[in-house]
N, C-alpha and C positions, 0 to 999 in steps of 0.2 A: 438552212438547216435547222432553224427555228419552227418552220412548216412542217419540216419531215419528224422532228421531235413531237409536236403535237398530232401529226398523224398517225406516229407509233404508239404514242400514249393512248390515243382513242381507240386504234385497234386493239392493243393489250385489253383495255377496260372493256370493249365487247365481247373479248374473246373471254375474259376472267366473268362475265355477266351470263355469257351461255353455258360456261363450263358450271357456274352454280346453279343456274335454273336448271340443266340436267341433273346435277347431283341431287336437288332438292326433289326432282321429279324422280328419279331412279330409288330415292329412300321410300317415296310412298308407294313404289310399284310392289306387288306380291305376287308369288307363283301361281299358276293355275291350281297346282297340287294343295297350296294355302288355301284356296276359295272355293273348291270344288272335291266331288269325288266322284269316282267312276261306278256306275250303277252294277251293283252286283260284286263289287271287291268290297267286301266288309268280314268283320268277324262274326262269330256264332257264341251264343254263351252256352255252357256246357255245365251241367251240375249232377251229382250224385250223392248217396247216403253210405257212410262208411263206420268203421270203427277206428278208436285209437287206444291203442295198447302201450303198457310200460309206464303207466303213470304211477306217480309215489303217492298212491293214495289219495289222490285229489280227483278221483272221476267220478261218473253219476253215482247217485244214491239210488239205489236199485228199488228202495220202497215208493220212489217217486218219479223214477222214470223206467218202467216196465217195460218198454220197448229196446233198452240196450239189453236187457237180458234175453227177451226173444230173439234179438240180433245174436246174440252170442251163442245161445241153442242151436239157430239154425245154420251158423258157420261150422258150429262142432258137428252137427249133422252130416254136413258135405264134407267134412273132414273124415268122417266114418267112424267117430264117437257118440254114440247113443247114451243120453243120459237116463236114468231110472226115473220113471212117472213120479210126480209130485216132489221132485229135487228142487230144493231152495238154493239158489246162488246168490251170495253176498259179493258182490263185484266192488271194488273199490279203485283198480286201475286200468279200467275200461271208460271208454266215453264216446256217445255217439255222437257224430259230427255231420256237418252238410258240406260237401266238397264242391267250390266251384271254380270256375276255369273259362278262358275263353279260345275258341278255334279261330285262329286267325287265315285269313284270305291265303288260296293255295297250297296250305297246310299238307304235307305229305306223310303217307305211315313211316314210323320210325324218328319222327321228329318229336322232340320235348317240349313240353306248356309248364309255365308255372302255375300251382294250384294253391289256393287259400281253404283251409279248414275250419269251420266257425262251429263250437259248440250249441247242440240244439238241447242239450238237459241241463242239470244243475253241477256240472263238473267245475272245480272249484280253480283248476289250472291243466293246461294242456301241456305245460312246459315239460319237455323230455320224453313225449310220447311218439310212438309210432305210426303213422296211417297204414292201416292194411288194405291190401289191394281192392280197389273203389272203381265201378264202372262210371264212366262220367257219359250222361246222355244227352242230346240235342233235344229242340222241341219235339221231333217227330218221335221221340221215343228210342233214335237208335243210337248206338254205343259207337263213342268216335275215340275215347282216349280211356286209357287205364292209369289210375294214380297210383303212388304208393311211396313210403318214403318216412325218414326223420323230419317231426315239426322244428320249426324254428319260431320261439315265440319272443317276441321284443321285449315283454313285461317281466316284471320278477315281485314276488310277493314274499312275505314271511310273516307269523303270527307265534304267539306263545302266551300261555296266562291269560287268556281273554283279550290280548293285545294285538292287532295285527296293523299292516302296512303294506300298501301296493303302489308299485310305479306303472304305468301304462296298463295294458289290456292283458290278461291272460287268458281268454277263453277262445282267443282266435290265434293259429297260427298259419305260417307260409312253408311252402317247399319249392325252393327252385328247381326246376326242370325236373318236378314231380311227376309229371303224367306224361304218355308215350302215346303219341296219335296212332290209333289203329285203322282208321277209316279217312278218306280224303273225299272233300265235299265235291260235288259237279262244279264247273265253271262254266258260264255261258262267254266268257271272253272271245274265246275261241271260234264261235257261232256266229254266222252272218258277218254284213261287213259294214256295220254301224255299232258304235257304243253311244250311251248315254252318260254326259255330265251334267252331276246334281249339285248346285250350287248350296251351301251351306246356309246361305241367307235367302230368299226370294226377294230380286231386285231386278227390275227390267233394266236400269241402267247399266247395272255391271253385266248382267247375260249379255246386252247387246256389245258392250267393250269385249268381254271373252268372244265373243262371235267374229267381231272383225278382227282380233288379234290371231286368231287360230288362222283365219281366210287369207290373212298377210304372210303368215309364215307356210302355210301348205298350198294356198292356192285358194280361188275363187270356188263358192259354193262346197267347201269342206266341211263348215259347220252351219248350223241352222238352230235357232232358238224356237222350241217349243213352246215354252211360258216363261214366266218369270224365275225360274229354277234350273228347268231340264235344257240340256244344248244337245243336240243330236249331232253327232261328228262319224263322219266316214272314214273308216280304217283300211290299210292294204288288205287286198287279196290275198297276199301271200302271207302265211300265217308265220314266217322267219323273220318277217320285217316289221309285224305287229309290236313287239316288246322295244324295240329302237322307237318307231313312231309315237308310242306312248309315252316313252321316257322323254323325249324330245317336246312332246304335246304339255306335260306337265310341268315342264323347265320354261316355258314362256310367261314372261313378265307381263303384268296387267296392272294398271292405276284404277283400281274400282273406284266408283262412284261414292261420293262423300255419305257418310253413316246420317241416320234420320235423327234428330235432337231426342235424346230419350234421358227420363232420370228414372232410376230404380229405387224404389223406396219398401224397406223391410219395415212391418209395422210391428213385428215381434220384438225387434234387435233396436229400432230406431235408427238403422244405418241408412245413408242415402248416399246414391252415386250418380253423378251425371257427368257425361262426357262433354267435349267441347265443343259441340255444335249448339249447347243451349244458349238462348238469348234472352234478353227481355226486352219490353216497353218500358216507357216511363211510368212508374207507379209509385204509390206512397204506401208504405207497412209500417203498421203500428203493433206493438207488443208488448204486453203485460205481463208479468208473473202472479199466479194465485196460488197459493199453497196453504194446507191445512195441516197441523201439527197438532195430534193427541198423544199426551202424555199421561201415563196411568201408572200409578204408585200404589203399594200395598197400604193398608192403614189397620194397624193390629190394636185390639181393644182389651186390656187386661183387666179383669174382675178384682175388686177389692178383697182386703184381706179376711179371710175367714167368713168370706160372703159365700161360700159353696158355688160360685159361678164359673162360667167357663170361657176360654180365651176365643175370640171372633175377630176373624181376619176378613176384611173387605176390600175393595178395590175402588181408590177415588182417581177420577179421569179430569185431565184438564185439556181443553180445545181451544186452540187459538188459530185465527186465520189472519194470513198477512197478504197483502195485496200490492205488489211494487206497483209503482207509477208506470204507464205506457211510454213507450219511446217510439217518435216516428221518424221514419227513414227514407227518404227521397232515393229511388234507384233510378238510375238513367237510363235512356233507350240503348239499346245495343250495347248494354255492358257485356263485358266478356265474363268467363267462369270464374275466375279468380276475383273480379270485382263483386260477383254475386255473392261469393262467399266471404268477403270481406264487410260488405254489406249487413250480410244477415249475422255474421258473429258480433258487428258492430251494436246491433240492439239487442244482445244478449240470448238469440235464440240456441234453445238446447236442440239435439238431435230429434228429441221429439216432439217440440214446439215447431219443427223444420218442416217434418210432415204437413203439419195443418198449414201452415204460412204456403207451403208450394201449391198446394191443394186449393188455397183461396186465389193465390196469384193466377192458377190456371184457369179457375172460374171465372176469374176477372179479363181474360183476354189478353193479359201481360207478360207470362210465361210461353215461350214457344218452344215446347217440348212434348212428347209424350209421356205421360206420368203410367208408371207399370207398378204396381205393389204386389208385393212378393210376400 
């Protein structure tokens, strides 16, 4: 009985270990649709120029934005209203805007798109305005959608007697379902017997893993990697089966190769971001702070009584230089990311100091990561 109990415990332990390993492995797996895109299945940017009317005196100042007046005159002529030559319009409720949107893949005529209208003049606010019919064109100059509707502005502002206050942005508005698709883009998915998968990040290891997963699911020679980013996949000849095939293809789980160790540094803000693959060799880091303090105070000299002199104001500056003693910290080899951060915080490194420290560690060969400065 004792031997059977031991065998049962061992069996249960092995099963639990296998289950944990499977769960850990599955947690790291990602779908192909999260790792790659299908070549040709993408959105296309649209842009248009339009007018927003109905503003409460917060439109463009026509003396500084003559294109707004020209646009209004052109629109009125198209409506059959001809203005006498030399007419000067003072428009306060009209603003010229640029309208942008994105045409998704496989969009068909009649579908609606969200659009964003951004003021291109000196309008104070687009709140409460209505966008007039605006053609949206693609990079080829063709009209693919028509936008029109009431703008929703997320900000609010008020002013009185020289005082003003504002919350969020007032010169950009959005119209949900504000554009209607008028022209469909041709798609190359139904042409030929092959498609190309494009990995979001070029990596030969990940490309090889994706090819193996596809061939295991659909059969040998279904997929072949062209390089570290593009994978050619054979699709069914019957067009009725291609949608289900692509749906199954995107749902395949793949455990991608480990990401390369990388440190991203923003030189403008001093922010530093590292991934978990960053490691260190043994190194010693010395850090000391040098600060310069300049304090300027006004000095006023008053003339004596009945001396007919004038008051003179000058500036007196005091300059002080402080240098804190440096600290030396030993960083052990193979330190984890958390240990690296603790050690750097222990020597009092600020975000700006951290940029120089990491660059010096990389130059010394102790930091195993790619430095990228943005």
